[in-house]
Structure formats: structure tokens, C-alpha cells
TORZA-385367 format. One record per residue: residue in one letter; residue number from 1; x, y, z of N, C-alpha, C in turn. Coordinates in nm, 4 decimals. Atoms other than C-alpha are relative to their C-alpha. Layout:
BEGIN
vexfi->A lumfi->NUM n.east->X n.north->Y n.up->Z ca.east->X ca.north->Y ca.up->Z c.east->X c.north->Y c.up->Z $
...
END
This chain:
BEGIN
vexfi->X lumfi->1 n.east->0.0369 n.north->0.1284 n.up->0.0264 ca.east->13.5926 ca.north->11.7730 ca.up->-4.4631 c.east->0.0906 c.north->-0.0772 c.up->0.1324 $
vexfi->X lumfi->2 n.east->-0.0762 n.north->0.0516 n.up->-0.0531 ca.east->13.9066 ca.north->11.7161 ca.up->-4.1785 c.east->-0.0982 c.north->-0.0692 c.up->0.1043 $
vexfi->X lumfi->3 n.east->0.1582 n.north->0.0410 n.up->-0.0895 ca.east->13.5712 ca.north->11.6511 ca.up->-3.9361 c.east->-0.0521 c.north->-0.1301 c.up->0.0410 $
vexfi->X lumfi->4 n.east->0.0781 n.north->0.1168 n.up->0.0625 ca.east->13.4548 ca.north->11.3662 ca.up->-4.1595 c.east->0.1578 c.north->-0.0867 c.up->0.0367 $
vexfi->X lumfi->5 n.east->-0.1220 n.north->0.1743 n.up->-0.0965 ca.east->13.8375 ca.north->11.1646 ca.up->-4.1216 c.east->-0.0066 c.north->0.0189 c.up->0.1809 $
vexfi->X lumfi->6 n.east->-0.0240 n.north->0.0310 n.up->-0.1465 ca.east->13.8041 ca.north->11.2447 ca.up->-3.7196 c.east->-0.1200 c.north->-0.0958 c.up->0.0264 $
vexfi->X lumfi->7 n.east->0.1715 n.north->0.0754 n.up->-0.0947 ca.east->13.4642 ca.north->11.0902 ca.up->-3.6759 c.east->-0.0128 c.north->-0.1638 c.up->-0.0930 $
vexfi->X lumfi->8 n.east->-0.0468 n.north->0.1190 n.up->0.0109 ca.east->13.6289 ca.north->10.8194 ca.up->-3.9637 c.east->0.0278 c.north->-0.0856 c.up->0.1627 $
vexfi->X lumfi->9 n.east->-0.0812 n.north->-0.0277 n.up->-0.1141 ca.east->13.8998 ca.north->10.8048 ca.up->-3.7111 c.east->-0.0519 c.north->-0.0893 c.up->0.1498 $
vexfi->X lumfi->10 n.east->0.1257 n.north->-0.0689 n.up->-0.1314 ca.east->13.6286 ca.north->10.8126 ca.up->-3.4312 c.east->-0.0626 c.north->-0.1436 c.up->-0.0187 $
vexfi->X lumfi->11 n.east->0.0374 n.north->0.2056 n.up->0.0381 ca.east->13.4866 ca.north->10.4529 ca.up->-3.5636 c.east->0.0466 c.north->-0.1138 c.up->0.0343 $
vexfi->X lumfi->12 n.east->-0.1519 n.north->0.0795 n.up->0.0108 ca.east->13.7878 ca.north->10.2848 ca.up->-3.6038 c.east->0.0600 c.north->-0.0388 c.up->0.1145 $
vexfi->X lumfi->13 n.east->-0.0147 n.north->0.0137 n.up->-0.1076 ca.east->13.9176 ca.north->10.3141 ca.up->-3.2995 c.east->-0.0642 c.north->-0.0438 c.up->0.1325 $
vexfi->X lumfi->14 n.east->0.0976 n.north->0.1565 n.up->-0.0891 ca.east->13.6139 ca.north->10.1854 ca.up->-3.1436 c.east->-0.0477 c.north->-0.1140 c.up->-0.0212 $
vexfi->X lumfi->15 n.east->0.0180 n.north->0.0758 n.up->0.0169 ca.east->13.6122 ca.north->9.9515 ca.up->-3.3359 c.east->0.1357 c.north->-0.1118 c.up->-0.0229 $
vexfi->X lumfi->16 n.east->-0.1062 n.north->0.1244 n.up->-0.0992 ca.east->13.9488 ca.north->9.7863 ca.up->-3.2799 c.east->0.0362 c.north->0.0173 c.up->0.1120 $
vexfi->X lumfi->17 n.east->0.0193 n.north->0.0131 n.up->-0.0531 ca.east->13.9590 ca.north->9.8746 ca.up->-2.9694 c.east->-0.1097 c.north->-0.1296 c.up->0.1051 $
vexfi->X lumfi->18 n.east->0.1431 n.north->0.0566 n.up->-0.0208 ca.east->13.6071 ca.north->9.6299 ca.up->-2.9152 c.east->0.1406 c.north->-0.1613 c.up->-0.0533 $
vexfi->X lumfi->19 n.east->-0.0328 n.north->0.1339 n.up->0.0896 ca.east->13.8100 ca.north->9.3528 ca.up->-3.1942 c.east->0.1367 c.north->-0.0170 c.up->0.1107 $
vexfi->X lumfi->20 n.east->-0.1091 n.north->0.0676 n.up->-0.0516 ca.east->14.1427 ca.north->9.3795 ca.up->-2.9364 c.east->-0.0512 c.north->-0.0336 c.up->0.1363 $
vexfi->X lumfi->21 n.east->0.0777 n.north->0.0811 n.up->-0.1680 ca.east->13.8626 ca.north->9.2260 ca.up->-2.6272 c.east->0.0562 c.north->0.0966 c.up->0.1200 $
vexfi->X lumfi->22 n.east->-0.0054 n.north->-0.0513 n.up->-0.1560 ca.east->13.8627 ca.north->9.4948 ca.up->-2.4271 c.east->-0.1792 c.north->0.0717 c.up->0.0187 $
vexfi->X lumfi->23 n.east->0.1564 n.north->0.0587 n.up->-0.0167 ca.east->13.5458 ca.north->9.5548 ca.up->-2.2677 c.east->-0.0543 c.north->0.1152 c.up->-0.0323 $
vexfi->X lumfi->24 n.east->0.0190 n.north->-0.0994 n.up->0.0876 ca.east->13.2735 ca.north->9.7655 ca.up->-2.4784 c.east->-0.0400 c.north->0.1251 c.up->0.0961 $
vexfi->X lumfi->25 n.east->0.0856 n.north->-0.1324 n.up->-0.0942 ca.east->13.1389 ca.north->10.0611 ca.up->-2.2201 c.east->0.2149 c.north->0.0359 c.up->0.0539 $
vexfi->X lumfi->26 n.east->-0.0765 n.north->-0.0340 n.up->0.0050 ca.east->13.5618 ca.north->10.0748 ca.up->-2.1977 c.east->0.0167 c.north->0.0677 c.up->-0.1636 $
vexfi->X lumfi->27 n.east->-0.0884 n.north->-0.0140 n.up->0.1234 ca.east->13.6764 ca.north->10.1004 ca.up->-2.6001 c.east->-0.1435 c.north->0.1492 c.up->-0.0506 $
vexfi->X lumfi->28 n.east->0.0662 n.north->-0.0577 n.up->0.0019 ca.east->13.3610 ca.north->10.3349 ca.up->-2.5866 c.east->0.0241 c.north->0.1717 c.up->0.0671 $
vexfi->X lumfi->29 n.east->-0.0800 n.north->-0.1212 n.up->-0.0219 ca.east->13.4631 ca.north->10.6114 ca.up->-2.4010 c.east->0.1852 c.north->0.0440 c.up->0.0002 $
vexfi->X lumfi->30 n.east->-0.1788 n.north->0.0059 n.up->0.1039 ca.east->13.8430 ca.north->10.5517 ca.up->-2.5019 c.east->-0.0726 c.north->0.0932 c.up->-0.1454 $
vexfi->X lumfi->31 n.east->0.0650 n.north->-0.0213 n.up->0.1631 ca.east->13.6989 ca.north->10.5965 ca.up->-2.8446 c.east->-0.0794 c.north->0.1613 c.up->-0.0125 $
vexfi->X lumfi->32 n.east->0.0344 n.north->-0.1115 n.up->-0.0169 ca.east->13.4996 ca.north->10.9123 ca.up->-2.7502 c.east->0.1041 c.north->0.0798 c.up->0.0274 $
vexfi->X lumfi->33 n.east->-0.0965 n.north->-0.1559 n.up->-0.0962 ca.east->13.8085 ca.north->11.1491 ca.up->-2.6467 c.east->0.0459 c.north->0.0275 c.up->-0.2210 $
vexfi->X lumfi->34 n.east->-0.0883 n.north->-0.0695 n.up->0.1459 ca.east->13.9281 ca.north->11.1320 ca.up->-3.0343 c.east->-0.1622 c.north->0.1548 c.up->-0.0842 $
vexfi->X lumfi->35 n.east->0.0661 n.north->-0.1104 n.up->0.0426 ca.east->13.6701 ca.north->11.3960 ca.up->-3.1449 c.east->0.0537 c.north->0.1294 c.up->0.0659 $
vexfi->X lumfi->36 n.east->-0.0535 n.north->-0.0625 n.up->-0.0656 ca.east->13.7024 ca.north->11.5978 ca.up->-2.8799 c.east->0.1814 c.north->0.0838 c.up->0.0195 $
vexfi->X lumfi->37 n.east->-0.1733 n.north->-0.0488 n.up->0.0092 ca.east->14.0927 ca.north->11.6323 ca.up->-2.8915 c.east->-0.0087 c.north->0.0367 c.up->-0.1597 $
vexfi->X lumfi->38 n.east->0.0011 n.north->-0.0461 n.up->0.0860 ca.east->14.0557 ca.north->11.6906 ca.up->-3.2389 c.east->-0.0542 c.north->0.1217 c.up->-0.0417 $
vexfi->X lumfi->39 n.east->0.0696 n.north->-0.0769 n.up->-0.0127 ca.east->13.7958 ca.north->11.9769 ca.up->-3.2212 c.east->0.1450 c.north->0.0767 c.up->0.0525 $
vexfi->X lumfi->40 n.east->-0.0336 n.north->-0.0716 n.up->-0.0826 ca.east->14.0488 ca.north->12.1445 ca.up->-2.9414 c.east->0.1592 c.north->-0.0485 c.up->-0.0956 $
vexfi->X lumfi->41 n.east->-0.1372 n.north->-0.0470 n.up->0.1266 ca.east->14.3976 ca.north->12.0676 ca.up->-3.1765 c.east->-0.0366 c.north->0.1149 c.up->-0.1204 $
vexfi->X lumfi->42 n.east->-0.0023 n.north->-0.1287 n.up->0.0634 ca.east->14.2262 ca.north->12.2522 ca.up->-3.4435 c.east->-0.0416 c.north->0.1174 c.up->0.0724 $
vexfi->X lumfi->43 n.east->0.0735 n.north->-0.1821 n.up->-0.0541 ca.east->14.0672 ca.north->12.5396 ca.up->-3.2319 c.east->0.1947 c.north->-0.0002 c.up->0.0392 $
vexfi->X lumfi->44 n.east->-0.1398 n.north->-0.0054 n.up->-0.0912 ca.east->14.4656 ca.north->12.5370 ca.up->-2.9951 c.east->0.1076 c.north->0.0207 c.up->-0.1299 $
vexfi->X lumfi->45 n.east->-0.1810 n.north->0.0373 n.up->0.1044 ca.east->14.7439 ca.north->12.4371 ca.up->-3.2577 c.east->-0.0190 c.north->0.0505 c.up->-0.1539 $
vexfi->X lumfi->46 n.east->-0.0730 n.north->-0.0340 n.up->0.2134 ca.east->14.6942 ca.north->12.4648 ca.up->-3.6560 c.east->-0.0426 c.north->0.1531 c.up->0.0450 $
vexfi->X lumfi->47 n.east->0.1300 n.north->-0.1781 n.up->0.0317 ca.east->14.6306 ca.north->12.8836 ca.up->-3.7390 c.east->-0.0851 c.north->0.0072 c.up->-0.0384 $
vexfi->X lumfi->48 n.east->0.1537 n.north->-0.0808 n.up->0.0060 ca.east->14.3285 ca.north->13.0351 ca.up->-3.6945 c.east->0.0098 c.north->0.0227 c.up->-0.1978 $
vexfi->X lumfi->49 n.east->0.0666 n.north->0.0114 n.up->0.1481 ca.east->14.1555 ca.north->13.0007 ca.up->-4.0926 c.east->-0.1361 c.north->0.0769 c.up->-0.0395 $
vexfi->X lumfi->50 n.east->0.1363 n.north->-0.0527 n.up->0.0356 ca.east->13.8534 ca.north->13.1345 ca.up->-4.0190 c.east->-0.0048 c.north->0.1615 c.up->0.0259 $
vexfi->X lumfi->51 n.east->-0.0550 n.north->-0.1121 n.up->0.0050 ca.east->13.7299 ca.north->13.4975 ca.up->-3.9594 c.east->-0.0905 c.north->0.0217 c.up->0.0498 $
vexfi->X lumfi->52 n.east->0.1333 n.north->-0.0110 n.up->-0.0358 ca.east->13.4755 ca.north->13.6555 ca.up->-3.7249 c.east->0.0081 c.north->-0.0833 c.up->0.1722 $
vexfi->X lumfi->53 n.east->0.0227 n.north->0.0887 n.up->-0.0262 ca.east->13.3518 ca.north->13.4524 ca.up->-3.4131 c.east->0.0907 c.north->-0.1286 c.up->0.0317 $
vexfi->X lumfi->54 n.east->-0.0225 n.north->0.1950 n.up->-0.0237 ca.east->13.5304 ca.north->13.1167 ca.up->-3.2905 c.east->-0.1007 c.north->-0.0380 c.up->0.1278 $
vexfi->X lumfi->55 n.east->0.0876 n.north->0.1169 n.up->-0.0594 ca.east->13.2810 ca.north->12.8655 ca.up->-3.2436 c.east->0.0321 c.north->-0.1211 c.up->0.0378 $
vexfi->X lumfi->56 n.east->-0.0733 n.north->0.0779 n.up->-0.0701 ca.east->13.4943 ca.north->12.6143 ca.up->-3.1150 c.east->-0.0973 c.north->-0.0623 c.up->0.1185 $
vexfi->X lumfi->57 n.east->0.0633 n.north->0.0429 n.up->-0.1571 ca.east->13.3155 ca.north->12.6018 ca.up->-2.7590 c.east->-0.2144 c.north->-0.1340 c.up->-0.1106 $
vexfi->X lumfi->58 n.east->0.1094 n.north->0.0013 n.up->0.0950 ca.east->12.9368 ca.north->12.5052 ca.up->-3.0309 c.east->0.0805 c.north->-0.1507 c.up->-0.0757 $
vexfi->X lumfi->59 n.east->-0.0938 n.north->0.1319 n.up->0.0614 ca.east->13.2307 ca.north->12.2709 ca.up->-3.2595 c.east->-0.0303 c.north->-0.1431 c.up->0.0875 $
vexfi->X lumfi->60 n.east->-0.0504 n.north->0.1206 n.up->-0.0319 ca.east->13.2933 ca.north->12.0742 ca.up->-2.9573 c.east->-0.1422 c.north->-0.1285 c.up->0.0232 $
vexfi->X lumfi->61 n.east->0.1661 n.north->0.0110 n.up->-0.0280 ca.east->12.9390 ca.north->12.0060 ca.up->-2.8137 c.east->-0.0121 c.north->-0.1408 c.up->-0.0876 $
vexfi->X lumfi->62 n.east->0.0809 n.north->0.1217 n.up->0.1064 ca.east->12.7993 ca.north->11.9052 ca.up->-3.1332 c.east->0.0848 c.north->-0.1131 c.up->-0.0823 $
vexfi->X lumfi->63 n.east->-0.1339 n.north->0.1400 n.up->0.0271 ca.east->13.1455 ca.north->11.6602 ca.up->-3.2214 c.east->0.0658 c.north->-0.0578 c.up->0.0907 $
vexfi->X lumfi->64 n.east->-0.0057 n.north->0.1460 n.up->-0.1606 ca.east->13.1398 ca.north->11.4776 ca.up->-2.9096 c.east->-0.1027 c.north->-0.0781 c.up->-0.0286 $
vexfi->X lumfi->65 n.east->0.0592 n.north->0.0809 n.up->-0.0310 ca.east->12.8141 ca.north->11.4212 ca.up->-2.9656 c.east->-0.0427 c.north->-0.0593 c.up->-0.0783 $
vexfi->X lumfi->66 n.east->0.0241 n.north->0.0568 n.up->0.1104 ca.east->12.8256 ca.north->11.2863 ca.up->-3.2433 c.east->0.1572 c.north->-0.0955 c.up->-0.0448 $
vexfi->X lumfi->67 n.east->-0.0464 n.north->0.1080 n.up->0.0129 ca.east->13.1542 ca.north->11.1248 ca.up->-3.2240 c.east->-0.0027 c.north->-0.1334 c.up->0.0884 $
vexfi->X lumfi->68 n.east->0.0603 n.north->0.0452 n.up->-0.0993 ca.east->13.0043 ca.north->10.9334 ca.up->-2.9264 c.east->-0.1316 c.north->-0.0817 c.up->-0.0444 $
vexfi->X lumfi->69 n.east->0.1130 n.north->0.1334 n.up->0.0608 ca.east->12.7051 ca.north->10.8226 ca.up->-3.1337 c.east->0.1182 c.north->-0.0698 c.up->-0.1166 $
vexfi->X lumfi->70 n.east->-0.1133 n.north->0.1121 n.up->0.1127 ca.east->13.0289 ca.north->10.6810 ca.up->-3.4373 c.east->0.0715 c.north->-0.1097 c.up->0.0770 $
vexfi->X lumfi->71 n.east->-0.0735 n.north->0.0929 n.up->-0.0665 ca.east->13.2503 ca.north->10.5131 ca.up->-3.1446 c.east->-0.1199 c.north->-0.1004 c.up->0.0324 $
vexfi->X lumfi->72 n.east->0.0920 n.north->0.0931 n.up->-0.0036 ca.east->12.9372 ca.north->10.3961 ca.up->-3.0631 c.east->-0.0981 c.north->-0.1372 c.up->-0.0678 $
vexfi->X lumfi->73 n.east->0.1072 n.north->0.0632 n.up->0.1420 ca.east->12.8314 ca.north->10.2279 ca.up->-3.3852 c.east->0.1508 c.north->-0.1101 c.up->-0.0034 $
vexfi->X lumfi->74 n.east->-0.1356 n.north->0.1165 n.up->0.0019 ca.east->13.2093 ca.north->10.0859 ca.up->-3.4101 c.east->-0.0130 c.north->-0.1411 c.up->0.0951 $
vexfi->X lumfi->75 n.east->0.0253 n.north->0.1338 n.up->-0.1466 ca.east->13.1635 ca.north->9.8812 ca.up->-3.1088 c.east->-0.0830 c.north->-0.0735 c.up->-0.0274 $
vexfi->X lumfi->76 n.east->0.1319 n.north->0.0876 n.up->0.0010 ca.east->12.8401 ca.north->9.7826 ca.up->-3.1677 c.east->0.0396 c.north->-0.1325 c.up->-0.1266 $
vexfi->X lumfi->77 n.east->-0.0482 n.north->0.1005 n.up->0.1992 ca.east->12.9595 ca.north->9.6223 ca.up->-3.5477 c.east->0.0995 c.north->-0.0403 c.up->0.0586 $
vexfi->X lumfi->78 n.east->-0.1337 n.north->0.0617 n.up->0.0089 ca.east->13.3061 ca.north->9.5230 ca.up->-3.3439 c.east->-0.1047 c.north->-0.1299 c.up->0.1708 $
vexfi->X lumfi->79 n.east->0.0649 n.north->0.1196 n.up->-0.1445 ca.east->13.0667 ca.north->9.2951 ca.up->-3.0254 c.east->-0.0828 c.north->-0.0903 c.up->-0.1257 $
vexfi->X lumfi->80 n.east->0.1073 n.north->0.0757 n.up->0.0847 ca.east->12.8087 ca.north->9.1833 ca.up->-3.2958 c.east->0.0822 c.north->-0.0798 c.up->-0.0889 $
vexfi->X lumfi->81 n.east->-0.0760 n.north->0.0827 n.up->0.0347 ca.east->13.1180 ca.north->9.0440 ca.up->-3.4822 c.east->0.0806 c.north->-0.0891 c.up->0.1047 $
vexfi->X lumfi->82 n.east->-0.0787 n.north->0.1816 n.up->-0.0628 ca.east->13.2708 ca.north->8.8290 ca.up->-3.2023 c.east->-0.0991 c.north->-0.0508 c.up->0.1031 $
vexfi->X lumfi->83 n.east->0.1223 n.north->0.1314 n.up->0.0033 ca.east->12.9367 ca.north->8.7084 ca.up->-3.1131 c.east->-0.0096 c.north->-0.0635 c.up->-0.1088 $
vexfi->X lumfi->84 n.east->0.0296 n.north->0.1768 n.up->0.0819 ca.east->12.9121 ca.north->8.5569 ca.up->-3.4078 c.east->0.0950 c.north->-0.0734 c.up->-0.0443 $
vexfi->X lumfi->85 n.east->-0.1388 n.north->0.1601 n.up->-0.0122 ca.east->13.2672 ca.north->8.4204 ca.up->-3.4585 c.east->0.0363 c.north->-0.0865 c.up->0.1723 $
vexfi->X lumfi->86 n.east->0.0778 n.north->0.1005 n.up->-0.1215 ca.east->13.1850 ca.north->8.2723 ca.up->-3.0878 c.east->-0.0535 c.north->-0.0777 c.up->0.0056 $
vexfi->X lumfi->87 n.east->0.0887 n.north->0.0952 n.up->-0.0137 ca.east->12.8969 ca.north->8.1288 ca.up->-3.1809 c.east->0.0549 c.north->-0.1045 c.up->-0.0521 $
vexfi->X lumfi->88 n.east->-0.0193 n.north->0.1029 n.up->0.1307 ca.east->13.0556 ca.north->7.9524 ca.up->-3.5552 c.east->0.0998 c.north->-0.1533 c.up->0.1017 $
vexfi->X lumfi->89 n.east->-0.1285 n.north->0.0574 n.up->-0.0303 ca.east->13.3485 ca.north->7.8143 ca.up->-3.3366 c.east->-0.0696 c.north->-0.0992 c.up->0.1354 $
END
């Protein structure tokens, strides 16, 4: 459940950064850092909740991949909105 919340935050970071007229690439790169930061925070700051081997390297790779896709989606939606808004004025 916390990973889903982190993905939602990733989406909105990309969306809001692009809506603040930031360059698409820069907004996407900055939003991509949300998910890896969450995984590392969960692994090294929060108390350990599991048993057995720690799988944080795999979670970091998979989470970063999904975070990049979701943040790109947020940036794309914001860019589409800005183009439509510019075309209507």
C-alpha cells in the first residue's frame, strides 16, 4: 500500500512540476527520483518488518522503472493540458 501511495505522489510531482512551466525533461527526471527515494527510505530509515533476505535492490530497480513510467505519464498529461490551454487562448 505505501508503494501505491509513492506512485501516486510520483505522478503528481511530475504533473505539478510541468504545470509550473518546467521543462518536460527536467520535470520527468526530478519526478523519477521520488520512487527510488521512497524505496531507500523504507529500507534504511524505517524499522525492518520482514523476515529472510532483504530484496531492496530488486525493489529499487522495479520501483524505479514504474516510477519513471508514472512520472512520464504525469508530465505528458500536464504537457497535453498546457498545449490545449495555449491553443484555446
